[in-house]
C-alpha positions in Angstrom: -4.2 4.2 1.2 -6.9 6.8 1.3 -10.1 7.1 3.1 -13.0 8.9 1.7 -15.7 6.4 0.9 -18.3 6.5 -1.9 -21.9 6.8 -1.0 -23.9 3.6 -1.5 -27.0 3.5 -3.6 -29.3 4.5 -0.8 -27.3 7.8 -0.3 -25.9 6.9 3.1 -22.2 7.4 3.4 -20.8 3.9 4.1 -18.2 1.4 3.0 -19.6 -0.2 -0.2 -17.6 -3.1 -1.4 -18.0 -4.8 -4.7 -16.0 -7.7 -3.2 -15.0 -10.9 -4.9 -12.0 -13.1 -4.6 -9.4 -12.2 -7.1 -9.6 -14.4 -10.2 -6.5 -15.7 -11.9 -5.6 -17.2 -15.2 -2.7 -19.0 -16.7 0.2 -17.4 -18.5 -1.1 -18.9 -21.8 -4.0 -16.3 -21.8 -1.7 -13.3 -21.1 -1.6 -12.5 -24.8 -5.2 -11.3 -24.7 -4.2 -8.4 -22.4 -3.3 -5.1 -24.1 -0.5 -2.9 -22.7 1.3 0.4 -23.2 4.5 -1.5 -22.4 7.0 -1.8 -25.2 9.1 -4.7 -23.9 10.8 -3.4 -20.8 10.4 -5.2 -17.4 6.8 -4.5 -16.4 4.2 -5.3 -13.8 2.9 -8.3 -15.7 6.0 -10.3 -16.2 5.2 -14.0 -16.0 8.8 -15.2 -16.5 8.7 -16.1 -12.8 6.6 -19.2 -12.6 6.0 -18.5 -8.9 3.6 -15.7 -10.1 0.1 -15.9 -11.5 -1.8 -13.3 -13.4 -4.6 -11.2 -11.9 -7.7 -10.9 -14.0 -10.4 -9.7 -11.7 -10.8 -5.9 -11.4 -13.9 -4.2 -10.1 -15.8 -2.0 -12.6 -14.5 1.3 -11.2 -10.9 0.1 -11.6 -11.5 -1.1 -15.2 -12.8 2.4 -16.0 -9.9 4.0 -14.2 -7.4 2.0 -16.3 -8.8 3.7 -19.5 -8.4 7.2 -17.9 -4.9 6.4 -16.6 -3.8 5.0 -20.0 -4.7 8.3 -21.7 -3.1 10.4 -19.0 0.2 8.7 -19.1 0.5 8.1 -22.8 2.8 11.1 -23.6 5.2 10.4 -20.6 8.6 9.0 -21.3 8.1 6.4 -18.6 4.8 5.2 -20.1 6.7 2.1 -21.2 6.6 0.9 -17.6 2.8 1.2 -17.5 1.2 -2.2 -18.0 -2.4 -3.5 -17.9 -1.2 -7.0 -17.0 -0.5 -7.5 -13.3 0.7 -10.6 -11.5 1.0 -11.7 -7.9 3.0 -14.5 -6.1 1.1 -17.7 -5.9 2.2 -18.1 -2.3 0.3 -14.8 -1.4 -2.7 -15.8 -3.4 -2.9 -19.1 -1.6 -2.5 -17.4 1.8 -5.5 -15.2 1.2 -7.6 -18.1 -0.1 -7.3 -19.7 3.3 -9.5 -17.0 4.8 -8.8 -14.7 7.8 -5.6 -15.1 9.7 -5.4 -17.4 12.7 -5.7 -15.3 15.9 -2.0 -15.9 16.8 -1.0 -13.7 13.8 -3.6 -10.9 14.4 -1.6 -8.1 16.1 -3.1 -5.0 17.6 -1.6 -1.5 16.8 -0.2 -0.9 20.3 3.4 -0.2 21.0 3.7 -3.8 22.2 2.0 -5.0 19.0 4.3 -3.1 16.7 7.3 -4.5 18.4 5.9 -8.0 18.2 5.7 -7.5 14.4 9.5 -6.9 14.4 10.0 -10.0 16.6 7.8 -12.4 14.5 7.8 -11.1 10.9 9.9 -13.9 9.5 7.6 -16.5 10.9 4.3 -14.8 9.9 2.2 -15.8 6.8 3.4 -14.0 3.7 -0.1 -12.4 3.3 -3.2 -12.2 5.4 -6.1 -10.2 6.7 -8.4 -10.2 9.7 -10.9 -8.2 11.7 -9.7 -6.9 15.1 -12.9 -6.6 17.1 -11.2 -4.6 19.8 -11.5 -1.4 17.8 -12.9 -2.3 15.5 -10.1 -2.4 12.9 -9.4 -4.0 9.5 -6.0 -5.6 9.6 -3.8 -6.6 6.6 -0.2 -7.8 6.4 2.4 -9.0 3.8 6.0 -9.9 3.4 7.6 -9.5 0.0 11.1 -10.4 -1.2 12.2 -8.6 -4.4 15.3 -9.9 -6.2 17.3 -7.1 -7.7 15.7 -4.4 -5.5 17.5 -2.4 -2.8 16.4 -0.1 0.0 18.1 2.8 -1.9 15.8 2.1 -4.8 12.7 2.3 -2.6 13.9 5.5 -1.0 14.3 7.0 -4.5 10.8 5.8 -5.4 9.1 7.5 -2.4 10.8 10.8 -3.2 10.3 10.6 -7.0 6.8 9.4 -7.7 4.7 11.9 -5.7 6.0 14.7 -8.0 3.6 13.7 -10.8 0.4 11.7 -10.4 1.2 9.8 -13.6 4.2 8.3 -11.8 1.9 7.1 -9.1 -0.2 5.4 -11.7 2.7 3.1 -12.7 2.5 1.5 -9.3 -1.0 0.1 -9.7 -2.3 1.2 -13.2 -6.0 0.2 -12.5 -6.2 1.7 -9.0 -4.0 4.8 -8.5 -5.4 8.1 -9.5 -3.6 11.0 -7.8 -0.6 11.8 -5.6 0.8 15.1 -4.7 3.0 16.4 -1.8 2.7 19.4 0.5 6.3 20.6 -0.3 7.5 19.2 -3.6 10.7 21.3 -3.5 11.7 19.7 -0.2 10.8 16.3 -1.5 13.0 16.9 -4.6 16.0 18.4 -2.8 18.8 15.9 -3.2 20.9 17.8 -0.7 18.6 16.6 2.1 18.4 13.1 3.5 15.6 10.8 2.7 14.0 11.4 6.1 14.3 15.2 5.7 12.6 15.0 2.3 9.7 12.6 3.1 8.9 12.8 6.8 6.4 15.4 7.9 5.8 16.3 4.3 2.2 14.8 3.7 1.2 13.0 0.5 -2.3 13.6 -0.8 -3.4 10.4 -2.5 -6.5 9.2 -4.3 -6.9 5.6 -5.2 -9.3 2.6 -5.4 -9.1 -0.2 -2.9 -11.3 -2.6 -4.6 -14.4 -0.6 -5.6 -13.8 2.0 -3.0 -12.7 5.5 -4.0 -10.5 6.7 -1.3 -9.1 10.2 -0.7 -6.6 10.8 2.2 -3.4 12.3 3.5 -0.4 10.2 4.4 1.8 11.6 7.2 5.1 9.8 6.9 7.3 9.8 10.0 10.0 7.8 11.7 9.1 4.3 12.9 10.1 5.3 16.4 7.4 8.1 16.3 4.8 5.3 15.9 6.1 3.2 18.8 8.6 0.9 17.1 11.9 0.3 19.0 14.8 1.7 17.0 17.2 -0.7 18.5 15.1 -3.7 17.5 14.9 -2.4 14.0 18.6 -2.1 13.8 19.2 -5.5 15.2 16.8 -7.0 12.6 18.6 -5.1 9.8 15.8 -2.8 8.8 17.1 0.4 7.1 14.1 1.5 5.1 10.8 2.9 6.3 7.8 4.5 4.6 5.5 4.3 7.6 3.0 6.8 9.1 -0.5 7.8 9.9 -3.2 8.2 7.3 -6.1 10.6 7.8 -9.2 10.9 5.5 -9.8 14.0 3.4 -12.3 16.1 5.4 -11.2 14.5 8.7 -7.5 15.4 8.6 -7.3 15.3 12.4 -8.4 11.7 12.6 -5.7 8.9 12.6 -7.8 6.4 10.7 -5.0 4.2 9.5 -1.6 3.1 11.0 0.6 2.0 8.1 4.0 0.3 8.4 6.4 -0.3 5.5 9.8 -1.6 6.6 12.6 -2.9 4.4 15.9 -4.6 4.8 18.5 -5.7 2.2 19.2 -9.4 2.1 21.2 -11.7 -0.2 17.9 -12.7 -1.9 17.0 -9.0 -2.5 14.9 -6.4 -0.6 12.7 -7.9 2.0 9.7 -5.7 2.8 7.1 -6.2 5.5 3.8 -4.2 5.4 1.1 -3.8 8.0 -2.2 -1.8 7.9 -4.6 -1.1 10.8 -7.7 0.6 9.5 -10.4 1.9 11.8 -10.3 2.9 15.4 -8.4 1.8 18.5 -7.8 3.1 22.0 -4.0 3.2 21.4 -4.5 5.8 18.7 -4.4 8.4 21.5 -0.6 8.1 21.6 0.2 10.1 18.5 1.1 13.8 19.4 0.1 15.1 16.0 -3.4 13.6 16.4 -4.8 14.6 19.8 -7.9 12.6 20.9 -7.0 10.2 18.1 -9.1 7.3 19.5 -12.2 9.5 19.7 -11.7 11.1 16.3 -11.1 7.7 14.6 -14.1 6.3 16.3 -16.2 9.2 14.9 -14.9 8.5 11.4 -15.8 4.8 11.7 -19.3 5.8 12.7 -19.5 8.5 10.0 -18.7 5.9 7.3 -21.1 3.3 8.7 -18.3 0.8 9.1 -19.2 -2.4 11.0 -17.4 -5.7 11.7 -18.5 -7.3 8.4 -17.5 -4.3 6.2 -14.2 -3.9 7.9 -13.3 -7.6 7.5 -14.1 -7.3 3.8 -12.1 -4.2 3.5 -9.2 -6.0 5.2 -9.3 -8.6 2.5 -9.4 -5.9 -0.2 -6.4 -4.2 1.4 -4.4 -7.4 1.4 -5.2 -8.0 -2.3 -4.3 -4.4 -3.1 -0.9 -4.6 -1.3 -0.1 -7.9 -2.9 -0.8 -6.4 -6.4 0.8 -3.0 -6.2 4.0 -4.1 -4.5 4.5 -7.0 -6.9 4.1 -4.5 -9.7 6.6 -2.1 -8.2 9.1 -4.8 -7.5 9.0 -5.8 -11.2 9.5 -2.3 -12.7 11.6 -0.5 -10.1 15.1 -1.9 -10.8 15.0 -0.7 -14.5 13.3 2.5 -13.6 15.9 3.3 -11.0 18.7 2.6 -13.5 17.1 4.9 -16.1 15.8 7.8 -14.0 17.3 7.5 -10.5 20.8 6.2 -10.1 23.3 9.1 -10.4 20.6 11.4 -12.0 
């Protein structure tokens, strides 16, 4: 997720959403979609009847697809780049029901984060809401990926930031750029996953819906965010790609708290994701972002974000998460076998 918003047509810097519910079509119409893919497992596999195809992409994303297709065309891994994307019907249905009931809307406090660990298996598989006590956009998801393991996700988060084209595989219509502050450290296989990724910021540029977003992800331990390590261990979570996201140009502002936690299960990797986007009094607790509540509030004001636009953005974030992680879950097992395991 990144956070530099396009100006609207009046010239005022604000969140401008070309927002519509995602539209879906049956597998029978999938043949009309073109793809670079040459037959390997891809983002758009409809072999799983629990999935449905996504056919609504905002105009900026449609144009970005054309650029990305050209950029990736000479890469060996271009065979995993697909225009056809799918999402689980259960997630689509959850988002169609509107904002989450209040019982599932959790604030980004230490208590809130640990409530996520206590209740994740009972929470809706996807959802979004406005947190007025901020204000914040809030989005959540829970994915289960057959054939995927936590080791594969660790490999992905240390492999894809080395080239932007690898990042494009994850969401071909939306992802534009990813780079890392210290690529040598990220690529050093003699170091642990944590030593490679944490405190090694990723610079990402992407679309969330129609919004062009530019930001820096500061990955760190779950405990540094306030999550109880003992609770994580008890629940079986061994993977994390969690951290604070700051907008380009406001790198000292903790504008997003992002949590990605995974655990291996007999059904495959279970991944829970949470996003809090905006400002909150609890953002003062992060040592690397002094005066975090004040700075994030200034960014909210700078971008002209209000309750309506944040709620709409929460929905777009939930759709984006549902789409990109379903895509990644489809392509990663074969990619890891080809480029990761033992390489």
